[in-house]
NUTOR-854246 format. One record per residue (C-alpha): residue number from 1; x, y, z; residue in one letter. Coordinates in nm, 2 decimals, decimal comma. Layout:
BEGIN
ATOM   num        x        y        z   residuo
ATOM   NUM        X        Y        Z         a
...
END
This chain:
BEGIN
ATOM   num        x        y        z   residuo
ATOM     1    -1,44    -2,42     0,39         m
ATOM     2    -1,43    -2,13     0,15         s
ATOM     3    -1,18    -2,14    -0,13         t
ATOM     4    -1,24    -1,80    -0,28         t
ATOM     5    -1,29    -1,45    -0,15         v
ATOM     6    -1,64    -1,44    -0,29         h
ATOM     7    -1,73    -1,77    -0,12         q
ATOM     8    -1,60    -1,64     0,21         a
ATOM     9    -1,82    -1,32     0,18         f
ATOM    10    -2,12    -1,52     0,07         r
ATOM    11    -2,08    -1,76     0,37         d
ATOM    12    -2,05    -1,46     0,61         t
ATOM    13    -2,35    -1,29     0,46         a
ATOM    14    -2,56    -1,60     0,52         a
ATOM    15    -2,46    -1,59     0,89         r
ATOM    16    -2,45    -1,21     0,95         y
ATOM    17    -2,69    -1,09     0,69         g
ATOM    18    -2,85    -0,82     0,91         a
ATOM    19    -2,51    -0,69     1,03         q
ATOM    20    -2,34    -0,39     0,87         p
ATOM    21    -2,05    -0,48     0,63         f
ATOM    22    -1,95    -0,12     0,54         l
ATOM    23    -2,00     0,22     0,71         c
ATOM    24    -1,95     0,54     0,51         i
ATOM    25    -1,92     0,85     0,72         l
ATOM    26    -2,06     1,18     0,61         e
ATOM    27    -1,72     1,33     0,55         e
ATOM    28    -1,61     1,05     0,32         t
ATOM    29    -1,95     1,05     0,15         a
ATOM    30    -1,90     1,43     0,07         q
ATOM    31    -1,55     1,37    -0,05         a
ATOM    32    -1,67     1,10    -0,29         y
ATOM    33    -2,01     1,25    -0,38         g
ATOM    34    -2,19     0,93    -0,26         i
ATOM    35    -2,45     0,85     0,01         g
ATOM    36    -2,35     0,81     0,37         a
ATOM    37    -2,47     0,53     0,59         g
ATOM    38    -2,42     0,16     0,64         e
ATOM    39    -2,44    -0,13     0,39         l
ATOM    40    -2,55    -0,46     0,54         g
ATOM    41    -2,40    -0,80     0,45         y
ATOM    42    -2,72    -0,93     0,29         a
ATOM    43    -2,77    -0,61     0,09         q
ATOM    44    -2,42    -0,62    -0,03         a
ATOM    45    -2,45    -0,99    -0,12         a
ATOM    46    -2,75    -0,91    -0,34         d
ATOM    47    -2,57    -0,63    -0,52         a
ATOM    48    -2,27    -0,85    -0,58         i
ATOM    49    -2,48    -1,12    -0,73         e
ATOM    50    -2,64    -0,87    -0,97         t
ATOM    51    -2,29    -0,75    -1,08         l
ATOM    52    -2,17    -1,11    -1,11         r
ATOM    53    -2,45    -1,20    -1,35         a
ATOM    54    -2,39    -0,88    -1,55         a
ATOM    55    -2,02    -0,95    -1,59         y
ATOM    56    -2,08    -1,31    -1,69         a
ATOM    57    -2,33    -1,20    -1,95         q
ATOM    58    -2,07    -0,96    -2,09         a
ATOM    59    -1,82    -1,24    -2,13         g
ATOM    60    -1,58    -1,19    -1,84         y
ATOM    61    -1,44    -1,50    -1,68         g
ATOM    62    -1,16    -1,70    -1,54         h
ATOM    63    -0,82    -1,56    -1,64         g
ATOM    64    -0,93    -1,21    -1,72         h
ATOM    65    -0,79    -0,92    -1,52         r
ATOM    66    -0,99    -0,60    -1,44         a
ATOM    67    -0,84    -0,28    -1,31         g
ATOM    68    -1,03    -0,10    -1,02         l
ATOM    69    -0,98     0,27    -1,00         l
ATOM    70    -1,24     0,34    -0,74         l
ATOM    71    -1,05     0,48    -0,44         e
ATOM    72    -1,20     0,35    -0,10         n
ATOM    73    -1,56     0,35    -0,22         r
ATOM    74    -1,81     0,07    -0,14         p
ATOM    75    -1,81     0,00    -0,52         a
ATOM    76    -1,45    -0,14    -0,49         f
ATOM    77    -1,57    -0,43    -0,27         f
ATOM    78    -1,88    -0,50    -0,47         l
ATOM    79    -1,70    -0,52    -0,80         h
ATOM    80    -1,40    -0,71    -0,65         w
ATOM    81    -1,62    -0,98    -0,50         f
ATOM    82    -1,84    -1,01    -0,81         a
ATOM    83    -1,54    -1,04    -1,04         l
ATOM    84    -1,38    -1,29    -0,80         n
ATOM    85    -1,68    -1,52    -0,83         a
ATOM    86    -1,60    -1,56    -1,20         l
ATOM    87    -1,23    -1,61    -1,15         g
ATOM    88    -1,14    -1,25    -1,27         v
ATOM    89    -0,84    -1,11    -1,10         s
ATOM    90    -0,86    -0,74    -0,99         v
ATOM    91    -0,58    -0,49    -1,03         v
ATOM    92    -0,63    -0,20    -0,79         p
ATOM    93    -0,52     0,12    -0,95         i
ATOM    94    -0,38     0,40    -0,74         n
ATOM    95    -0,58     0,71    -0,83         p
ATOM    96    -0,25     0,92    -0,80         d
ATOM    97    -0,09     0,74    -1,09         l
ATOM    98    -0,02     0,95    -1,40         r
ATOM    99     0,06     0,89    -1,77         a
ATOM   100     0,38     0,69    -1,76         a
ATOM   101     0,27     0,48    -1,47         e
ATOM   102    -0,07     0,40    -1,62         l
ATOM   103     0,09     0,31    -1,95         e
ATOM   104     0,32     0,06    -1,78         y
ATOM   105     0,03    -0,09    -1,57         l
ATOM   106    -0,20    -0,13    -1,87         a
ATOM   107     0,06    -0,30    -2,07         g
ATOM   108     0,22    -0,51    -1,81         h
ATOM   109    -0,10    -0,64    -1,64         s
ATOM   110    -0,29    -0,69    -1,96         e
ATOM   111    -0,61    -0,58    -1,80         i
ATOM   112    -0,92    -0,64    -2,02         a
ATOM   113    -1,14    -0,40    -1,84         l
ATOM   114    -1,11    -0,10    -1,61         a
ATOM   115    -1,38    -0,01    -1,37         v
ATOM   116    -1,30     0,35    -1,30         a
ATOM   117    -1,42     0,69    -1,20         l
ATOM   118    -1,56     0,87    -1,51         p
ATOM   119    -1,30     1,15    -1,50         e
ATOM   120    -1,02     0,90    -1,54         r
ATOM   121    -1,16     0,71    -1,84         h
ATOM   122    -0,97     0,92    -2,09         g
ATOM   123    -0,64     0,87    -1,90         d
ATOM   124    -0,68     0,50    -1,90         l
ATOM   125    -0,78     0,47    -2,26         l
ATOM   126    -0,49     0,68    -2,37         a
ATOM   127    -0,25     0,48    -2,15         a
ATOM   128    -0,38     0,15    -2,30         a
ATOM   129    -0,34     0,29    -2,65         q
ATOM   130     0,02     0,39    -2,59         r
ATOM   131     0,08     0,04    -2,45         a
ATOM   132    -0,08    -0,12    -2,75         g
ATOM   133    -0,35    -0,29    -2,55         r
ATOM   134    -0,73    -0,31    -2,62         e
ATOM   135    -0,91    -0,20    -2,31         l
ATOM   136    -1,28    -0,16    -2,21         r
ATOM   137    -1,36     0,11    -1,96         v
ATOM   138    -1,68     0,15    -1,74         m
ATOM   139    -1,80     0,35    -1,45         g
ATOM   140    -1,89     0,18    -1,12         p
ATOM   141    -2,26     0,21    -1,20         d
ATOM   142    -2,24     0,13    -1,57         d
ATOM   143    -2,34    -0,20    -1,74         a
ATOM   144    -2,03    -0,40    -1,83         p
ATOM   145    -1,92    -0,36    -2,19         p
ATOM   146    -1,85    -0,68    -2,39         p
ATOM   147    -1,52    -0,84    -2,30         a
ATOM   148    -1,25    -0,76    -2,56         p
ATOM   149    -1,13    -1,12    -2,57         f
ATOM   150    -1,23    -1,46    -2,44         a
ATOM   151    -1,15    -1,56    -2,09         a
ATOM   152    -0,81    -1,74    -2,10         p
ATOM   153    -0,91    -2,01    -1,85         l
ATOM   154    -1,28    -2,04    -1,94         a
ATOM   155    -1,43    -2,36    -1,81         g
ATOM   156    -1,19    -2,41    -1,52         a
ATOM   157    -1,34    -2,36    -1,17         e
ATOM   158    -1,18    -2,08    -0,96         p
ATOM   159    -1,03    -2,21    -0,64         g
ATOM   160    -0,79    -2,14    -0,36         e
ATOM   161    -0,48    -2,10    -0,59         l
ATOM   162    -0,66    -1,89    -0,85         t
ATOM   163    -0,52    -1,54    -0,89         e
ATOM   164    -0,74    -1,30    -0,69         c
ATOM   165    -0,55    -0,98    -0,73         a
ATOM   166    -0,24    -0,83    -0,88         l
ATOM   167    -0,09    -0,57    -0,65         l
ATOM   168     0,20    -0,35    -0,77         y
ATOM   169     0,49    -0,27    -0,54         t
ATOM   170     0,78    -0,03    -0,59         s
ATOM   171     1,06    -0,20    -0,79         g
ATOM   172     1,40    -0,17    -0,62         t
ATOM   173     1,59    -0,21    -0,94         t
ATOM   174     1,35    -0,09    -1,20         g
ATOM   175     0,98    -0,08    -1,28         r
ATOM   176     0,72    -0,17    -1,01         p
ATOM   177     0,66    -0,54    -0,98         k
ATOM   178     0,32    -0,70    -1,00         g
ATOM   179     0,26    -0,94    -0,71         c
ATOM   180     0,03    -1,23    -0,80         i
ATOM   181    -0,20    -1,28    -0,50         l
ATOM   182    -0,42    -1,60    -0,50         p
ATOM   183    -0,74    -1,64    -0,31         n
ATOM   184    -0,54    -1,83    -0,04         r
ATOM   185    -0,34    -1,51     0,02         y
ATOM   186    -0,65    -1,31     0,12         f
ATOM   187    -0,82    -1,60     0,31         l
ATOM   188    -0,51    -1,67     0,51         h
ATOM   189    -0,46    -1,30     0,59         a
ATOM   190    -0,81    -1,26     0,72         g
ATOM   191    -0,79    -1,59     0,91         g
ATOM   192    -0,46    -1,50     1,07         w
ATOM   193    -0,61    -1,17     1,20         y
ATOM   194    -0,92    -1,35     1,32         a
ATOM   195    -0,72    -1,60     1,53         r
ATOM   196    -0,41    -1,41     1,64         i
ATOM   197    -0,57    -1,31     1,97         g
ATOM   198    -0,38    -1,14     2,26         g
ATOM   199    -0,42    -0,76     2,25         l
ATOM   200    -0,54    -0,79     1,89         a
ATOM   201    -0,83    -1,03     1,96         a
ATOM   202    -1,13    -0,98     1,73         l
ATOM   203    -1,48    -1,04     1,86         r
ATOM   204    -1,70    -1,21     1,60         p
ATOM   205    -1,99    -0,99     1,48         g
ATOM   206    -1,89    -0,70     1,71         q
ATOM   207    -1,59    -0,51     1,57         e
ATOM   208    -1,60    -0,19     1,38         r
ATOM   209    -1,27    -0,13     1,21         m
ATOM   210    -1,18     0,21     1,08         l
ATOM   211    -0,90     0,25     0,82         t
ATOM   212    -0,78     0,55     0,63         p
ATOM   213    -0,53     0,33     0,44         l
ATOM   214    -0,59     0,29     0,06         p
ATOM   215    -0,74    -0,02    -0,08         l
ATOM   216    -0,46    -0,03    -0,34         v
ATOM   217    -0,23    -0,16    -0,06         h
ATOM   218    -0,24    -0,50     0,11         m
ATOM   219    -0,30    -0,37     0,46         n
ATOM   220    -0,65    -0,24     0,39         a
ATOM   221    -0,73    -0,49     0,11         m
ATOM   222    -0,61    -0,81     0,28         a
ATOM   223    -0,59    -0,75     0,65         y
ATOM   224    -0,87    -0,50     0,73         s
ATOM   225    -1,12    -0,61     0,47         a
ATOM   226    -1,07    -0,98     0,51         m
ATOM   227    -1,06    -0,97     0,88         a
ATOM   228    -1,40    -0,81     0,89         m
ATOM   229    -1,54    -1,04     0,62         v
ATOM   230    -1,43    -1,35     0,81         l
ATOM   231    -1,55    -1,23     1,15         t
ATOM   232    -1,87    -1,06     1,04         g
ATOM   233    -1,74    -0,72     1,14         g
ATOM   234    -1,80    -0,37     1,00         c
ATOM   235    -1,53    -0,20     0,79         l
ATOM   236    -1,52     0,18     0,80         i
ATOM   237    -1,30     0,30     0,50         p
ATOM   238    -1,22     0,67     0,50         l
ATOM   239    -1,13     0,85     0,18         d
ATOM   240    -0,80     0,92     0,35         r
ATOM   241    -0,65     1,05     0,68         f
ATOM   242    -0,79     1,39     0,78         h
ATOM   243    -0,59     1,50     1,08         p
ATOM   244    -0,82     1,78     1,19         r
ATOM   245    -1,13     1,56     1,20         t
ATOM   246    -0,97     1,23     1,27         w
ATOM   247    -1,10     1,19     1,63         w
ATOM   248    -1,45     1,32     1,53         d
ATOM   249    -1,45     1,04     1,27         s
ATOM   250    -1,35     0,78     1,53         v
ATOM   251    -1,63     0,88     1,76         r
ATOM   252    -1,89     0,92     1,49         e
ATOM   253    -1,81     0,58     1,34         s
ATOM   254    -1,82     0,40     1,68         r
ATOM   255    -1,50     0,23     1,58         a
ATOM   256    -1,35    -0,03     1,81         t
ATOM   257    -1,02    -0,09     1,61         v
ATOM   258    -0,80     0,15     1,41         l
ATOM   259    -0,54     0,09     1,15         h
ATOM   260    -0,26     0,34     1,12         y
ATOM   261     0,06     0,44     0,95         l
ATOM   262     0,36     0,56     1,15         g
ATOM   263     0,31     0,91     1,02         v
ATOM   264    -0,03     0,94     1,17         m
ATOM   265     0,06     0,94     1,55         p
ATOM   266     0,33     1,20     1,48         a
ATOM   267     0,07     1,43     1,33         i
ATOM   268    -0,19     1,37     1,59         l
ATOM   269     0,05     1,43     1,88         m
ATOM   270     0,11     1,78     1,74         k
ATOM   271    -0,25     1,89     1,82         a
ATOM   272    -0,33     2,08     2,14         e
ATOM   273    -0,43     1,84     2,42         p
ATOM   274    -0,80     1,82     2,47         s
ATOM   275    -1,03     1,68     2,74         a
ATOM   276    -1,17     1,45     2,47         r
ATOM   277    -0,83     1,29     2,39         d
ATOM   278    -0,90     0,96     2,56         l
ATOM   279    -1,07     0,71     2,33         q
ATOM   280    -1,23     0,44     2,56         p
ATOM   281    -1,41     0,27     2,27         a
ATOM   282    -1,09     0,19     2,09         i
ATOM   283    -0,95    -0,15     2,18         r
ATOM   284    -0,62    -0,13     1,98         f
ATOM   285    -0,45     0,02     1,68         g
ATOM   286    -0,28    -0,20     1,42         f
ATOM   287     0,00    -0,06     1,21         g
ATOM   288     0,37     0,00     1,18         a
ATOM   289     0,64     0,26     1,19         g
ATOM   290     0,54     0,47     1,49         v
ATOM   291     0,81     0,70     1,61         d
ATOM   292     0,99     0,54     1,90         r
ATOM   293     0,98     0,86     2,11         k
ATOM   294     0,61     0,90     2,05         l
ATOM   295     0,49     0,55     2,11         h
ATOM   296     0,44     0,56     2,49         q
ATOM   297     0,33     0,93     2,50         p
ATOM   298     0,06     0,85     2,24         f
ATOM   299    -0,08     0,55     2,43         e
ATOM   300    -0,08     0,75     2,75         e
ATOM   301    -0,26     1,04     2,59         r
ATOM   302    -0,52     0,86     2,39         f
ATOM   303    -0,57     0,55     2,60         g
ATOM   304    -0,52     0,25     2,37         f
ATOM   305    -0,22     0,04     2,25         p
ATOM   306    -0,06     0,08     1,91         l
ATOM   307     0,04    -0,28     1,81         l
ATOM   308     0,34    -0,26     1,58         e
ATOM   309     0,35    -0,53     1,31         a
ATOM   310     0,57    -0,64     1,02         w
ATOM   311     0,47    -0,78     0,68         a
ATOM   312     0,52    -0,72     0,31         m
ATOM   313     0,30    -0,74     0,01         t
ATOM   314     0,50    -1,05    -0,09         e
ATOM   315     0,47    -1,23     0,24         t
ATOM   316     0,11    -1,16     0,33         g
ATOM   317     0,02    -1,34     0,64         a
ATOM   318     0,24    -1,63     0,54         g
ATOM   319     0,51    -1,46     0,74         a
ATOM   320     0,37    -1,18     0,95         v
ATOM   321     0,49    -1,07     1,30         v
ATOM   322     0,30    -0,85     1,55         i
ATOM   323     0,37    -0,72     1,90         a
ATOM   324     0,03    -0,83     2,03         n
ATOM   325     0,15    -0,96     2,36         k
ATOM   326     0,32    -0,81     2,66         e
ATOM   327     0,59    -0,71     2,70         p
ATOM   328     0,58    -0,51     2,38         r
ATOM   329     0,90    -0,31     2,45         h
ATOM   330     0,73     0,02     2,37         i
ATOM   331     0,97     0,28     2,22         g
ATOM   332     1,22     0,03     2,08         s
ATOM   333     1,09    -0,04     1,73         s
ATOM   334     0,99    -0,38     1,85         c
ATOM   335     0,74    -0,57     1,63         f
ATOM   336     0,71    -0,88     1,85         g
ATOM   337     0,83    -1,23     1,78         s
ATOM   338     0,71    -1,49     1,53         e
ATOM   339     0,44    -1,75     1,59         e
ATOM   340     0,50    -2,12     1,55         d
ATOM   341     0,38    -2,11     1,18         d
ATOM   342     0,65    -1,86     1,08         v
ATOM   343     1,02    -1,93     1,05         q
ATOM   344     1,28    -1,65     1,07         v
ATOM   345     1,65    -1,62     1,00         r
ATOM   346     1,86    -1,30     1,05         i
ATOM   347     2,17    -1,31     0,82         v
ATOM   348     2,47    -1,07     0,83         t
ATOM   349     2,63    -0,93     0,52         d
ATOM   350     2,89    -1,20     0,54         a
ATOM   351     2,61    -1,47     0,51         g
ATOM   352     2,65    -1,58     0,87         a
ATOM   353     2,37    -1,62     1,12         e
ATOM   354     2,34    -1,30     1,33         a
ATOM   355     2,41    -1,32     1,70         q
ATOM   356     2,17    -1,19     1,96         s
ATOM   357     2,16    -0,81     1,92         g
ATOM   358     2,34    -0,81     1,59         e
ATOM   359     2,17    -0,66     1,29         p
ATOM   360     2,11    -0,86     0,97         g
ATOM   361     1,87    -0,91     0,68         e
ATOM   362     1,54    -1,07     0,78         l
ATOM   363     1,47    -1,39     0,59         l
ATOM   364     1,13    -1,56     0,64         v
ATOM   365     0,92    -1,85     0,53         r
ATOM   366     0,61    -2,04     0,64         h
ATOM   367     0,66    -2,34     0,86         a
ATOM   368     0,55    -2,68     0,75         g
ATOM   369     0,56    -2,86     0,41         d
ATOM   370     0,49    -2,54     0,20         d
ATOM   371     0,73    -2,26     0,29         p
ATOM   372     0,54    -2,03     0,05         r
ATOM   373     0,19    -2,09     0,21         y
ATOM   374     0,01    -1,76     0,24         g
ATOM   375     0,27    -1,57     0,03         f
ATOM   376     0,24    -1,42    -0,31         f
ATOM   377     0,25    -1,66    -0,60         a
ATOM   378     0,53    -1,47    -0,77         g
ATOM   379     0,61    -1,16    -0,97         y
ATOM   380     0,42    -1,13    -1,29         l
ATOM   381     0,64    -1,19    -1,60         k
ATOM   382     0,95    -1,20    -1,38         d
ATOM   383     1,04    -1,55    -1,28         a
ATOM   384     1,40    -1,44    -1,23         e
ATOM   385     1,31    -1,19    -0,96         a
ATOM   386     1,08    -1,44    -0,79         t
ATOM   387     1,36    -1,70    -0,78         d
ATOM   388     1,61    -1,44    -0,65         q
ATOM   389     1,37    -1,33    -0,37         a
ATOM   390     1,33    -1,70    -0,27         w
ATOM   391     1,71    -1,78    -0,29         e
ATOM   392     1,80    -2,09    -0,09         d
ATOM   393     1,43    -2,15     0,00         g
ATOM   394     1,39    -1,83     0,22         w
ATOM   395     1,22    -1,51     0,12         f
ATOM   396     1,47    -1,23     0,14         h
ATOM   397     1,29    -0,92     0,27         t
ATOM   398     1,55    -0,66     0,23         g
ATOM   399     1,48    -0,53     0,59         d
ATOM   400     1,75    -0,51     0,85         i
ATOM   401     1,64    -0,63     1,19         v
ATOM   402     1,79    -0,76     1,51         r
ATOM   403     1,68    -1,02     1,77         r
ATOM   404     1,73    -0,95     2,14         e
ATOM   405     1,80    -1,21     2,40         a
ATOM   406     1,43    -1,24     2,49         d
ATOM   407     1,34    -1,33     2,13         g
ATOM   408     1,19    -0,99     2,04         a
ATOM   409     1,25    -0,86     1,69         l
ATOM   410     1,34    -0,49     1,63         r
ATOM   411     1,34    -0,31     1,31         f
ATOM   412     1,67    -0,13     1,22         v
ATOM   413     1,66    -0,01     0,86         d
ATOM   414     1,58    -0,09     0,50         r
ATOM   415     1,84    -0,27     0,30         k
ATOM   416     1,66    -0,21    -0,03         k
ATOM   417     1,69     0,10    -0,23         n
ATOM   418     1,33     0,22    -0,14         v
ATOM   419     1,22     0,56    -0,02         i
ATOM   420     0,94     0,54     0,24         r
ATOM   421     0,72     0,85     0,23         r
ATOM   422     0,40     0,87     0,43         s
ATOM   423     0,35     0,49     0,40         g
ATOM   424     0,42     0,48     0,02         e
ATOM   425     0,72     0,29    -0,11         n
ATOM   426     0,90     0,48    -0,38         i
ATOM   427     1,15     0,32    -0,61         s
ATOM   428     1,45     0,55    -0,67         a
ATOM   429     1,52     0,38    -1,00         v
ATOM   430     1,16     0,44    -1,13         e
ATOM   431     1,19     0,82    -1,05         v
ATOM   432     1,53     0,84    -1,20         e
ATOM   433     1,41     0,68    -1,53         s
ATOM   434     1,14     0,95    -1,56         v
ATOM   435     1,37     1,24    -1,47         l
ATOM   436     1,63     1,13    -1,73         m
ATOM   437     1,37     1,21    -2,00         q
ATOM   438     1,38     1,58    -1,91         h
ATOM   439     1,59     1,78    -2,15         p
ATOM   440     1,78     1,96    -1,87         l
ATOM   441     1,89     1,64    -1,71         v
ATOM   442     2,22     1,48    -1,81         k
ATOM   443     2,24     1,24    -1,52         a
ATOM   444     2,04     1,19    -1,20         v
ATOM   445     2,04     0,99    -0,88         a
ATOM   446     1,75     0,98    -0,63         v
ATOM   447     1,77     0,91    -0,26         a
ATOM   448     1,58     0,97     0,06         a
ATOM   449     1,63     1,26     0,30         v
ATOM   450     1,47     1,26     0,65         p
ATOM   451     1,14     1,44     0,69         d
ATOM   452     1,00     1,50     1,04         p
ATOM   453     0,64     1,42     0,94         v
ATOM   454     0,66     1,20     0,64         r
ATOM   455     0,95     0,98     0,74         g
ATOM   456     1,14     1,02     0,41         d
ATOM   457     1,13     1,28     0,13         e
ATOM   458     1,26     1,24    -0,22         v
ATOM   459     1,58     1,42    -0,32         l
ATOM   460     1,71     1,42    -0,68         a
ATOM   461     2,08     1,49    -0,74         c
ATOM   462     2,09     1,63    -1,10         v
ATOM   463     2,39     1,67    -1,32         v
ATOM   464     2,24     1,93    -1,56         p
ATOM   465     2,32     1,96    -1,93         e
ATOM   466     2,43     2,31    -1,84         r
ATOM   467     2,45     2,46    -1,50         l
ATOM   468     2,20     2,74    -1,44         p
ATOM   469     2,38     3,08    -1,39         a
ATOM   470     2,19     3,23    -1,11         t
ATOM   471     1,99     3,12    -0,81         h
ATOM   472     1,67     3,23    -0,98         a
ATOM   473     1,77     3,01    -1,28         d
ATOM   474     1,84     2,72    -1,05         l
ATOM   475     1,49     2,75    -0,89         a
ATOM   476     1,33     2,77    -1,23         e
ATOM   477     1,51     2,47    -1,36         a
ATOM   478     1,42     2,27    -1,05         a
ATOM   479     1,05     2,37    -1,08         r
ATOM   480     1,06     2,26    -1,45         s
ATOM   481     1,20     1,92    -1,35         i
ATOM   482     0,95     1,86    -1,07         v
ATOM   483     0,66     1,98    -1,29         q
ATOM   484     0,76     1,72    -1,55         w
ATOM   485     0,77     1,44    -1,29         s
ATOM   486     0,43     1,55    -1,16         l
ATOM   487     0,28     1,49    -1,50         e
ATOM   488     0,44     1,15    -1,53         q
ATOM   489     0,43     1,01    -1,18         l
ATOM   490     0,22     1,00    -0,87         a
ATOM   491     0,27     1,33    -0,68         y
ATOM   492     0,44     1,17    -0,38         y
ATOM   493     0,72     1,03    -0,61         k
ATOM   494     0,82     1,37    -0,74         a
ATOM   495     1,14     1,52    -0,59         p
ATOM   496     1,08     1,74    -0,28         g
ATOM   497     1,43     1,87    -0,33         y
ATOM   498     1,64     1,91    -0,65         v
ATOM   499     2,02     1,94    -0,59         a
ATOM   500     2,23     2,04    -0,89         f
ATOM   501     2,57     1,87    -0,87         v
ATOM   502     2,88     1,85    -1,09         d
ATOM   503     2,89     1,47    -1,08         s
ATOM   504     2,73     1,17    -0,91         l
ATOM   505     2,90     0,90    -0,70         p
ATOM   506     2,95     0,61    -0,94         l
ATOM   507     3,11     0,27    -0,94         t
ATOM   508     3,38     0,17    -1,18         t
ATOM   509     3,11     0,04    -1,41         t
ATOM   510     2,92     0,37    -1,40         n
ATOM   511     2,65     0,25    -1,17         k
ATOM   512     2,52     0,48    -0,89         i
ATOM   513     2,68     0,41    -0,56         q
ATOM   514     2,37     0,38    -0,35         r
ATOM   515     2,55     0,38    -0,02         g
ATOM   516     2,73     0,70    -0,11         e
ATOM   517     2,41     0,86    -0,22         m
ATOM   518     2,23     0,76     0,10         k
ATOM   519     2,51     0,94     0,30         a
ATOM   520     2,53     1,24     0,07         l
ATOM   521     2,16     1,32     0,03         a
ATOM   522     2,08     1,44     0,39         p
ATOM   523     2,36     1,69     0,37         t
ATOM   524     2,23     1,88     0,06         l
ATOM   525     1,90     2,05     0,17         p
ATOM   526     1,98     2,41     0,27         g
ATOM   527     2,29     2,43     0,05         t
ATOM   528     2,32     2,68    -0,23         a
ATOM   529     2,25     2,45    -0,52         r
ATOM   530     1,96     2,26    -0,36         c
ATOM   531     1,61     2,39    -0,43         v
ATOM   532     1,32     2,30    -0,19         d
ATOM   533     1,03     2,19    -0,41         t
ATOM   534     0,82     2,03    -0,14         c
ATOM   535     0,54     2,29    -0,19         a
ATOM   536     0,48     2,17    -0,54         m
ATOM   537     0,39     1,82    -0,42         k
ATOM   538     0,02     1,84    -0,38         k
ATOM   539    -0,23     1,56    -0,43         r
ATOM   540    -0,45     1,63    -0,73         p
ATOM   541    -0,79     1,75    -0,63         q
ATOM   542    -1,10     1,57    -0,75         a
ATOM   543    -1,40     1,77    -0,87         e
ATOM   544    -1,60     1,66    -0,56         t
ATOM   545    -1,49     1,71    -0,21         g
ATOM   546    -1,19     1,93    -0,29         a
ATOM   547    -1,23     2,13     0,03         a
ATOM   548    -1,22     1,81     0,24         q
ATOM   549    -0,92     1,67     0,06         r
ATOM   550    -0,71     1,99     0,10         q
ATOM   551    -0,62     1,90     0,46         e
ATOM   552    -0,57     1,53     0,40         s
ATOM   553    -0,29     1,29     0,45         a
ATOM   554     0,06     1,41     0,39         p
END
């Protein structure tokens, strides 16, 4: 049985060598400036072995970490598996990250190497310098430079519990947390998907899974990729979601399974009905967050089920739930009920077990002797946060759910102070810490406001050092603040609204009253002192494929 991701791929390549592992569509190829077509398992295995040998020759080994800023390109997988063979953990880097975020990541993760697109080398080197770290940088086709320091665990054989990847999540009380994900995490995720069955049954050697989701998130990296690796299927990664050409991509790719975010069905349903709407080749969609009112109309219009699931980066498939069996209770935010290998508690604010139909926080763990089986290994350099998350032996998810009489689980709300915009989790605290550095900002609080397409949008309540005198001055001040945040943070984290206020709702210890902010924020857009800055939030365009990216995901 495979104990590392690399071994799992190698075993599958030996069995399905002639089968396609990756399919790159023409649209994605043009966006990335690479060749279109399919990459077979045997061909990929040869490329991985060449890279493995080159990395080993350059001195990389067990205990090193390497950043991957490669978007959804085939190179991501080849470098990941080659590094994994040596016990090197990969740190996927979101290409939208900017100066402050890259500096934090470089310092906190202690990456020795970054395999990145050439146009981002300067950003990464500057970030590492500010963080006081020595960093080697290379392009995806370059020869590896010599390792800057010896492998910390040289001589030890990589195995199931070896760190495979470090994925960063939004921090609810501060900086993003680095989730340590061992090989077991990825193998269990792929194995869960391969065996879950029901409406989500995967046919070995036959599936073609299309995903527009980024490889810097666990859905694409753990579920999509590993499911295909462990079943000999073909993964079709898009550069991102293109609404206008989505169904063309589905047909061209000959996909049989789709992965989605809740925002996607909402956008697709806005298109004019077409005689080509029905998609008979698609067996099911796997995702979360579809609008309850659109769930059934979408399935009726396009002809395949959207299977809603629940999981977190921290839980992996150690505690995952999916509505893959009937009745799915379509239109009720139902995500199914747990299997026998997952244990669930729903706890009220008072600490009591919630009754049937009563909302409470979702607590989960794996059944059996190891309640953390399949979960993350912990937060990097934050044992306190890890212990807090696992208080009393249960993982506290921060999600509010309720269980109905028939056992079905329904999502209610998020307890954590996280803004969810187009599938990206945004920490209010992180955005606040950057905005506070702007000279016009005396105090600031960030919260979510509803957005009909993106789910949430970011609103910043700013107490200014001096209140702008006119509406034109307000608008100019707001643009200045947002431009500042766009230079420091990923574009989606910047405020879509800036509201100038006289004071913030604070506790007696001068902390922001998050509940008050949650209620206040939706009332501010459209008022005199609130400036709409959503138009400033545009994904930075790469030098290649700019035209294709212009209409991409929200």
